[in-house]
C-alpha positions in Angstrom: -30.9 58.7 -90.1 -27.4 59.0 -90.2 -25.6 58.4 -86.6 -22.7 60.6 -86.1 -19.4 59.0 -84.9 -20.0 59.5 -80.9 -23.2 57.8 -81.0 -21.4 54.7 -83.6 -18.7 54.6 -81.0 -20.8 54.0 -77.7 -23.4 51.5 -80.0 -20.1 49.2 -79.7 -19.0 49.2 -77.3 -22.4 48.8 -75.5 -22.8 45.6 -78.1 -19.4 44.8 -76.2 -20.4 44.7 -73.3 -23.5 43.3 -73.5 -21.6 40.2 -75.3 -18.9 39.6 -72.3 -22.1 39.6 -70.0 -23.8 37.0 -72.0 -20.5 34.7 -72.1 -19.8 35.2 -68.7 -23.3 34.2 -67.5 -23.4 31.1 -69.7 -19.5 29.8 -67.9 -20.7 27.4 -65.4 -20.3 28.1 -61.8 -17.0 26.8 -60.3 -17.1 25.5 -56.3 -14.7 26.6 -53.7 -12.0 24.3 -53.1 -12.5 21.9 -50.2 -10.9 22.3 -47.2 -8.6 19.2 -46.2 -9.6 17.8 -43.0 -6.5 16.9 -40.7 -6.8 13.1 -40.0 -4.1 10.5 -38.0 -4.6 7.3 -39.7 -2.4 5.8 -38.0 -3.4 7.1 -34.8 -4.9 3.8 -32.8 -4.0 0.5 -30.7 -0.6 -0.6 -31.7 -2.0 -4.6 -30.9 -5.4 -4.7 -31.7 -5.7 -8.1 -31.7 -3.6 -9.3 -28.6 -5.7 -10.0 -25.5 -4.1 -10.0 -22.3 -6.1 -13.3 -21.4 -3.9 -15.1 -24.2 -0.4 -13.5 -23.2 1.8 -16.0 -20.9 4.8 -13.3 -20.8 6.0 -9.9 -20.7 9.4 -8.9 -21.0 10.9 -5.2 -20.5 14.3 -4.1 -21.1 16.0 -0.8 -20.4 19.1 -1.2 -23.4 21.0 1.8 -21.9 21.2 0.6 -18.5 20.3 -3.9 -18.8 17.9 -3.8 -16.4 15.4 -6.3 -17.2 11.8 -7.7 -15.8 10.1 -10.7 -17.2 6.4 -11.4 -15.9 5.5 -15.2 -16.9 1.4 -16.7 -16.5 0.9 -19.8 -15.7 -2.5 -21.9 -16.5 -4.8 -20.2 -13.1 -4.0 -17.3 -14.7 -1.4 -15.5 -11.7 1.4 -13.6 -13.1 5.0 -13.8 -11.4 8.1 -11.7 -11.4 9.9 -14.8 -12.9 13.0 -12.5 -13.3 14.0 -8.3 -12.4 16.8 -6.5 -12.0 15.4 -4.7 -9.1 14.4 -8.0 -7.8 12.3 -8.4 -4.4 11.7 -11.0 -2.2 8.0 -9.7 -1.8 5.1 -11.4 -4.2 3.7 -10.4 -6.7 1.0 -8.0 -6.8 -1.4 -9.4 -9.0 -3.4 -5.7 -9.8 -0.1 -4.4 -10.4 1.1 -7.1 -12.9 -2.1 -6.7 -14.6 -1.9 -3.2 -14.7 1.3 -3.0 -16.4 0.3 -5.8 -18.8 -3.1 -3.5 -19.9 -1.2 -1.1 -20.4 0.8 -2.1 -23.3 -1.9 -4.1 -25.1 -4.5 -1.1 -25.0 -1.1 1.4 -25.8 -2.4 3.5 -28.9 -0.4 5.5 -31.2 -1.5 9.4 -31.4 -0.1 9.3 -35.2 2.4 7.5 -37.8 4.3 8.0 -40.4 6.9 6.3 -42.8 10.5 6.7 -43.0 13.1 5.8 -45.1 15.4 6.9 -42.0 14.5 4.9 -38.2 17.8 6.4 -37.4 16.8 10.1 -37.3 14.2 9.0 -34.9 16.7 6.8 -32.7 14.7 4.0 -33.5 18.3 1.9 -34.6 19.0 1.9 -31.1 16.1 1.8 -28.9 16.2 3.1 -25.2 13.8 0.3 -24.3 12.3 -2.7 -26.0 8.8 -4.5 -25.0 7.9 -8.0 -26.0 4.8 -9.9 -25.4 4.1 -13.3 -26.0 1.1 -15.5 -26.2 0.5 -19.1 -25.4 0.6 -19.8 -29.1 4.2 -18.5 -28.8 3.6 -15.5 -31.1 5.5 -12.0 -29.8 4.4 -8.8 -30.7 7.6 -6.2 -30.1 7.4 -2.2 -29.3 10.7 -0.7 -29.7 11.1 2.9 -28.1 13.2 5.8 -29.6 13.8 9.2 -29.3 11.4 11.5 -27.5 10.2 14.5 -29.6 11.8 18.0 -29.5 8.4 19.5 -30.1 5.5 17.7 -28.0 5.5 15.5 -25.6 5.7 12.2 -27.4 8.0 9.2 -28.5 8.8 7.4 -32.1 8.6 3.4 -31.8 8.4 0.7 -34.4 6.3 -1.9 -33.9 7.3 -5.8 -34.8 9.6 -6.2 -37.8 9.0 -3.1 -39.8 11.7 -0.3 -39.7 9.6 1.8 -42.2 6.3 2.9 -40.2 7.3 5.3 -37.3 4.3 5.2 -34.3 4.0 8.8 -32.3 3.3 7.6 -28.4 1.9 9.6 -25.8 4.6 10.3 -23.1 3.2 10.0 -20.1 2.2 6.4 -21.0 5.8 5.3 -22.3 7.0 7.0 -19.4 4.3 5.1 -17.2 5.2 1.7 -18.8 9.0 1.4 -18.0 8.4 2.7 -14.0 6.0 0.1 -13.2 7.4 -2.7 -15.1 11.6 -1.8 -15.0 12.1 0.4 -12.3 9.4 -0.7 -9.8 8.3 -4.4 -11.1 5.0 -5.3 -9.8 5.5 -6.8 -6.3 2.9 -6.4 -3.4 3.9 -3.0 -1.3 6.7 -3.1 1.9 5.2 -3.1 5.0 5.3 -0.1 6.7 8.1 -1.0 10.0 6.6 -0.4 13.2 8.2 2.4 15.1 10.6 1.3 18.0 10.5 3.0 21.0 13.4 4.4 21.8 14.4 5.7 25.7 14.8 9.4 25.7 18.1 10.1 26.6 19.1 12.1 29.9 19.9 15.8 28.9 22.5 16.1 31.8 26.3 14.5 31.4 27.7 12.5 33.8 29.6 14.5 35.5 26.6 17.0 35.8 24.6 13.7 37.0 27.4 12.7 39.9 27.4 16.3 41.2 23.7 16.9 41.5 23.2 12.9 43.2 26.4 14.2 45.6 24.4 17.4 46.6 21.0 15.5 47.2 23.2 13.2 49.7 24.4 16.1 51.3 21.4 17.5 51.9 19.9 14.6 53.2 22.0 14.1 55.2 21.8 17.4 56.8 18.3 16.9 57.3 18.7 13.9 58.7 21.4 15.8 61.8 19.4 18.4 61.9 15.8 15.8 62.7 18.3 14.2 65.1 19.4 17.2 67.2 15.9 18.7 66.9 14.7 15.4 68.6 17.9 14.8 71.4 17.3 18.9 72.2 13.1 18.8 72.8 13.7 15.1 75.1 15.3 16.6 78.3 12.2 19.1 77.9 9.4 16.9 77.2 10.5 15.0 80.8 11.0 17.6 82.5 7.5 18.8 81.6 6.3 15.0 82.2 7.9 14.6 86.0 5.6 15.9 88.5 
């Protein structure tokens, strides 16, 4: 049987389509690319190996103003404000001292990254420097740089590493400076007892003098009137009493 030209063309196209389908079906299905998850590899405590019980000294410096506070801890575990620019004659508040030491020991970074230009983050001239020292003499240093222009964060360096920049929560860093330097951990000042004050006379001295003179005049007039009334009544009473 002889096929016409149109039938041949249709047959060839059908064969090509079938072949293409077979080739496509023979290819393995490719899996969709996984969506990368956001990670913060540098998040976590800045000093994971430091324990509060091992610390004997805590120094905080405001590098801009020169203000400084130093806490020392004796063998009995008692903290003392050994040095403070904003000093006080009051005793050291143990709860406040332990709280501010714990604040730095537990301070955690939200993230970290590496850089070849720490100056870009103000870390060539830190605003604040904090140093913890343990009983073995090991020092743990934190340097605070600029504040992030877009988020409530500070940039910081830990120890002698100038390549790794840590990102810290602004509120915790501000609290550290306030509780350690601005208002060192002294006991609260006693509230002064208000002193009783004499209420001033609302009248002036001239007014008081004039008032006193008027009162004296009125008193004299009353005495005079009473005396006259007594003298006038005496003869009449005597006459009535005489039989």
